[in-house]
C-alpha positions in Angstrom: -0.1 0.2 0.0 1.7 3.2 -1.0 2.2 5.5 2.0 0.8 9.1 1.9 3.4 11.5 3.5 2.7 15.2 4.0 5.4 18.0 4.7 8.6 17.3 6.5 12.0 18.9 7.2 15.3 17.3 7.4 17.5 19.2 9.9 20.4 16.7 9.5 21.6 13.3 9.0 24.4 11.6 10.6 27.1 9.8 8.6 25.3 6.3 8.7 21.9 7.7 8.8 18.7 6.9 6.8 15.9 9.1 5.7 13.3 6.7 4.8 9.9 8.4 3.3 7.2 5.9 1.9 7.5 2.1 1.0 10.8 -0.1 1.1 11.5 -3.7 1.5 15.2 -3.5 2.7 17.1 -0.5 4.5 20.9 -1.2 5.0 22.8 1.8 6.7 26.5 1.6 5.6 29.6 3.3 7.3 33.3 2.7 7.9 35.5 3.9 10.5 39.3 3.3 11.5 40.0 3.5 15.2 43.4 4.2 16.9 43.4 3.5 20.6 46.2 3.4 22.9 46.8 0.7 26.1 43.7 1.0 28.6 41.5 3.1 25.9 38.5 0.9 26.2 38.7 -0.4 29.5 35.3 0.1 31.5 34.3 -0.8 34.8 34.1 0.4 38.6 37.5 0.8 40.4 40.0 0.4 37.7 43.6 0.6 38.5 45.6 1.0 35.1 49.4 1.3 35.0 50.4 1.8 31.4 54.0 3.8 32.0 54.9 5.1 28.7 51.9 4.1 26.1 52.2 5.3 22.7 49.9 4.8 20.0 51.5 4.3 16.6 48.9 6.0 13.9 51.3 5.7 10.8 49.6 3.4 8.0 51.6 3.2 5.2 49.0 1.2 3.0 46.4 3.3 1.5 43.5 1.3 1.4 42.6 -1.2 4.3 39.6 -3.1 3.3 38.3 -2.0 -0.1 34.5 -1.0 0.1 33.8 -0.7 -3.6 30.7 -2.7 -4.7 29.6 -3.2 -1.3 26.9 -0.6 -0.9 
């Protein structure tokens, strides 16, 4: 059944967001990201004691493409 849509206003859409108006079979959001994090970056919990002395994160990446995304949309 067709959708009947009145007036709408889109203020912003995030990088992997979707604006859907009307009928659809499949919606597949798509995004890619590269994360660099040093020692102890993703620790969670109560009362953590973390000792990292001299922590250095190497962000040098000499290859241009890590995983090609062409054709994956």
